C-alpha positions as a Markdown table, in Angstrom:
| # | Residue | x | y | z |
|---|---|---|---|---|
| 1 | Met | 9.9 | 5.0 | -4.1 |
| 2 | Asp | 12.5 | 4.8 | -1.3 |
| 3 | Ala | 13.9 | 1.3 | -0.4 |
| 4 | Leu | 12.2 | 0.9 | 3.2 |
| 5 | Glu | 8.8 | 1.9 | 1.5 |
| 6 | Leu | 9.5 | -0.7 | -1.3 |
| 7 | Leu | 10.5 | -3.4 | 1.1 |
| 8 | Ile | 7.5 | -2.7 | 3.4 |
| 9 | Asn | 5.0 | -2.7 | 0.6 |
| 10 | Arg | 6.3 | -5.2 | -1.7 |
| 11 | Arg | 3.5 | -7.3 | -3.5 |
| 12 | Ser | 4.0 | -10.0 | -6.1 |
| 13 | Ala | 2.0 | -9.4 | -9.4 |
| 14 | Ser | 1.0 | -12.6 | -11.5 |
| 15 | Arg | -0.5 | -10.7 | -14.2 |
| 16 | Leu | 2.1 | -9.3 | -16.3 |
| 17 | Ala | 2.5 | -7.9 | -19.8 |
| 18 | Glu | 4.7 | -6.0 | -22.1 |
| 19 | Pro | 6.9 | -4.0 | -21.6 |
| 20 | Ala | 9.5 | -6.3 | -19.8 |
| 21 | Pro | 12.5 | -4.7 | -18.5 |
| 22 | Thr | 15.4 | -4.2 | -21.0 |
| 23 | Gly | 18.4 | -2.2 | -21.5 |
| 24 | Glu | 19.6 | -0.5 | -18.4 |
| 25 | Ala | 16.7 | -1.6 | -16.2 |
| 26 | Leu | 17.3 | -5.2 | -16.9 |
| 27 | Glu | 21.0 | -4.5 | -16.2 |
| 28 | Asn | 20.2 | -3.0 | -13.0 |
| 29 | Ile | 18.1 | -6.1 | -12.1 |
| 30 | Leu | 20.8 | -8.5 | -12.9 |
| 31 | Arg | 23.5 | -6.2 | -11.1 |
| 32 | Ala | 21.1 | -6.4 | -7.9 |
| 33 | Gly | 21.0 | -10.2 | -8.1 |
| 34 | Met | 24.7 | -10.3 | -8.1 |
| 35 | Arg | 24.8 | -8.2 | -5.0 |
| 36 | Ala | 23.2 | -11.0 | -2.9 |
| 37 | Pro | 24.9 | -11.9 | 0.2 |
| 38 | Asp | 27.8 | -14.4 | -1.0 |
| 39 | His | 29.7 | -15.9 | 1.9 |
| 40 | Gly | 33.3 | -16.9 | 0.3 |
| 41 | Thr | 32.5 | -14.9 | -2.9 |
| 42 | Leu | 31.4 | -18.0 | -4.5 |
| 43 | Gln | 28.6 | -16.3 | -6.8 |
| 44 | Pro | 26.7 | -19.6 | -6.3 |
| 45 | Trp | 23.8 | -18.6 | -9.1 |
| 46 | Arg | 23.4 | -18.6 | -12.7 |
| 47 | Phe | 20.6 | -16.5 | -14.3 |
| 48 | Phe | 19.0 | -17.9 | -17.5 |
| 49 | Leu | 16.9 | -15.0 | -19.2 |
| 50 | Ile | 13.7 | -16.4 | -21.1 |
| 51 | Glu | 12.3 | -14.0 | -23.4 |
| 52 | Gly | 11.1 | -13.7 | -27.1 |
| 53 | Asp | 11.6 | -17.2 | -28.8 |
| 54 | Gly | 12.9 | -18.5 | -25.6 |
| 55 | Leu | 9.3 | -18.7 | -24.1 |
| 56 | Ala | 8.3 | -21.0 | -26.8 |
| 57 | Arg | 11.5 | -23.0 | -26.1 |
| 58 | Phe | 10.4 | -23.0 | -22.3 |
| 59 | Ser | 6.9 | -23.8 | -23.1 |
| 60 | Ala | 8.0 | -27.0 | -25.0 |
| 61 | Leu | 10.4 | -28.1 | -22.3 |
| 62 | Leu | 7.8 | -27.7 | -19.6 |
| 63 | Gln | 5.2 | -29.7 | -22.0 |
| 64 | Gln | 7.8 | -32.6 | -22.6 |
| 65 | Ala | 8.3 | -32.8 | -18.9 |
| 66 | Ala | 4.4 | -32.6 | -18.2 |
| 67 | Gln | 4.2 | -35.5 | -20.7 |
| 68 | Ala | 7.1 | -37.5 | -19.1 |
| 69 | Arg | 5.3 | -37.2 | -15.6 |
| 70 | Asn | 2.2 | -38.6 | -17.4 |
| 71 | Leu | 0.2 | -35.6 | -16.4 |
| 72 | Asp | -3.4 | -35.2 | -17.4 |
| 73 | Glu | -4.3 | -33.1 | -20.5 |
| 74 | Lys | -5.2 | -30.1 | -18.3 |
| 75 | Ala | -1.9 | -30.1 | -16.4 |
| 76 | Gln | -0.1 | -30.3 | -19.8 |
| 77 | Glu | -1.7 | -27.3 | -21.1 |
| 78 | Lys | -1.0 | -25.5 | -17.9 |
| 79 | Ala | 2.7 | -26.4 | -18.4 |
| 80 | Arg | 2.8 | -25.4 | -22.0 |
| 81 | Thr | 1.1 | -22.0 | -21.3 |
| 82 | Ala | 3.0 | -21.2 | -18.0 |
| 83 | Pro | 6.0 | -19.5 | -19.7 |
| 84 | Phe | 3.6 | -17.0 | -21.6 |
| 85 | Arg | 2.5 | -15.4 | -18.1 |
| 86 | Ala | 5.1 | -12.8 | -18.5 |
| 87 | Pro | 7.3 | -11.2 | -21.3 |
| 88 | Leu | 10.5 | -12.1 | -19.4 |
| 89 | Ile | 11.4 | -14.9 | -16.9 |
| 90 | Ile | 14.6 | -15.2 | -15.2 |
| 91 | Thr | 15.5 | -18.7 | -14.0 |
| 92 | Val | 17.8 | -18.7 | -11.0 |
| 93 | Val | 20.0 | -21.7 | -10.5 |
| 94 | Ala | 22.0 | -22.2 | -7.4 |
| 95 | His | 25.4 | -23.3 | -8.9 |
| 96 | Cys | 26.8 | -25.1 | -5.7 |
| 97 | Glu | 30.3 | -26.1 | -5.1 |
| 98 | Thr | 31.8 | -28.2 | -2.4 |
| 99 | His | 33.3 | -25.9 | -0.1 |
| 100 | His | 35.2 | -26.1 | 3.4 |
| 101 | Lys | 33.5 | -23.0 | 4.7 |
| 102 | Val | 30.2 | -22.6 | 2.9 |
| 103 | Pro | 27.6 | -25.4 | 2.9 |
| 104 | Ile | 25.5 | -26.1 | 0.1 |
| 105 | Trp | 22.5 | -25.0 | 1.7 |
| 106 | Glu | 23.9 | -21.6 | 2.3 |
| 107 | Gln | 24.8 | -21.3 | -1.4 |
| 108 | Glu | 21.1 | -22.1 | -2.2 |
| 109 | Leu | 19.9 | -19.3 | 0.2 |
| 110 | Ser | 22.4 | -16.9 | -1.6 |
| 111 | Ala | 20.8 | -17.8 | -5.0 |
| 112 | Gly | 17.4 | -17.1 | -3.3 |
| 113 | Cys | 18.6 | -13.7 | -2.0 |
| 114 | Ala | 19.4 | -13.1 | -5.6 |
| 115 | Val | 16.0 | -13.8 | -6.7 |
| 116 | Met | 14.6 | -11.3 | -4.1 |
| 117 | Ala | 17.1 | -8.6 | -4.8 |
| 118 | Met | 16.1 | -8.7 | -8.6 |
| 119 | Gln | 12.5 | -8.7 | -8.0 |
| 120 | Met | 13.1 | -5.5 | -5.7 |
| 121 | Ala | 15.0 | -4.0 | -8.4 |
| 122 | Ala | 12.3 | -4.5 | -10.9 |
| 123 | Ala | 9.9 | -3.0 | -8.7 |
| 124 | Ala | 12.2 | 0.0 | -7.9 |
| 125 | Gln | 12.0 | 0.6 | -11.5 |
| 126 | Gly | 8.2 | 0.5 | -12.2 |
| 127 | Phe | 8.1 | -3.1 | -13.2 |
| 128 | Asn | 6.8 | -6.0 | -11.2 |
| 129 | Gly | 7.1 | -9.9 | -11.0 |
| 130 | Ile | 6.2 | -13.1 | -9.3 |
| 131 | Trp | 8.7 | -15.6 | -8.0 |
| 132 | Arg | 7.4 | -19.1 | -9.0 |
| 133 | Ser | 8.8 | -22.6 | -7.9 |
| 134 | Gly | 6.7 | -25.9 | -8.0 |
| 135 | Ile | 7.4 | -29.1 | -9.3 |
| 136 | Trp | 9.5 | -28.0 | -12.2 |
| 137 | Thr | 12.4 | -27.0 | -10.1 |
| 138 | Asp | 13.1 | -30.7 | -9.4 |
| 139 | Asp | 12.0 | -32.1 | -12.7 |
| 140 | Pro | 14.9 | -33.9 | -14.3 |
| 141 | Gln | 14.2 | -32.8 | -17.8 |
| 142 | Val | 13.8 | -29.0 | -16.7 |
| 143 | Arg | 16.9 | -29.3 | -14.8 |
| 144 | Ala | 18.9 | -30.6 | -17.6 |
| 145 | Gly | 17.5 | -27.9 | -19.9 |
| 146 | Phe | 19.1 | -25.5 | -17.4 |
| 147 | Asp | 22.5 | -27.2 | -17.3 |
| 148 | Cys | 22.1 | -28.4 | -13.7 |
| 149 | Arg | 24.6 | -30.7 | -12.3 |
| 150 | Glu | 23.6 | -33.0 | -9.5 |
| 151 | Gln | 24.7 | -30.6 | -6.6 |
| 152 | Asp | 22.7 | -27.5 | -8.4 |
| 153 | Lys | 19.1 | -26.4 | -7.4 |
| 154 | Ile | 16.7 | -24.3 | -9.5 |
| 155 | Val | 15.4 | -22.0 | -6.8 |
| 156 | Gly | 13.0 | -20.4 | -8.9 |
| 157 | Phe | 11.6 | -18.7 | -12.1 |
| 158 | Leu | 11.3 | -15.0 | -11.7 |
| 159 | Tyr | 8.4 | -13.9 | -14.0 |
| 160 | Leu | 8.7 | -10.1 | -14.7 |
| 161 | Gly | 7.1 | -7.5 | -16.9 |
| 162 | Thr | 4.7 | -4.8 | -16.4 |
| 163 | Pro | 1.6 | -5.4 | -13.9 |
| 164 | Gln | -1.8 | -5.5 | -15.8 |
| 165 | Leu | -3.7 | -4.5 | -12.7 |
| 166 | Lys | -2.9 | -1.7 | -10.6 |
| 167 | Ala | -1.7 | -2.6 | -7.3 |
| 168 | Ser | -3.5 | -1.3 | -4.1 |
| 169 | Thr | -1.8 | 1.6 | -2.5 |
| 170 | Thr | -3.3 | 0.3 | 0.8 |
| 171 | Val | -1.1 | -2.6 | 1.9 |
| 172 | Ser | -2.7 | -4.3 | 5.2 |
| 173 | Val | 0.3 | -4.9 | 7.6 |
| 174 | Pro | -0.1 | -8.5 | 9.0 |
| 175 | Asp | 0.2 | -8.9 | 12.6 |
| 176 | Met | 3.9 | -9.8 | 13.4 |
| 177 | Thr | 3.1 | -11.2 | 17.0 |
| 178 | Pro | 3.1 | -15.1 | 15.8 |
| 179 | Phe | 6.4 | -14.6 | 14.0 |
| 180 | Ile | 8.5 | -12.8 | 16.5 |
| 181 | Arg | 10.2 | -14.1 | 19.8 |
| 182 | Arg | 12.6 | -12.5 | 22.2 |
| 183 | Phe | 15.5 | -14.7 | 23.1 |
């Protein structure tokens, strides 16, 4: 699949199974993330790979965070099982620094671009995934679990694996008119 076709037809896949990207495929994904736009060459991101036993540790962390928030049983169970939706999760943290030319918001966007680049690199190699966020990106326990400092931000959890459902080859193109203005 060429790059333009990939970008135009990209679709997230929420039902993921083994195999997850490993070896050279995983290295390509991480390299793509490292090539995100990066004003000032700050490399304002940290990637945490969660797989194997790490999925169970992440599950325990989310369950503890759900309990600390006094969420109901159903929400706690959803938090506990969330990491097992895919065989590999890459947590991306915007590792931000005070900089005279590069504001924090720009560093956060750079980390977000890293997530998108990694998702595209996964799809280009026959894998797929979904970028998830939600309440856990700002949760104090989850942030501590990923060594976040006060100025850092979890920009998302990139769930990766092999799609269980075959993606439709027909992608409807949305009407772009409401999103485009001439200046």
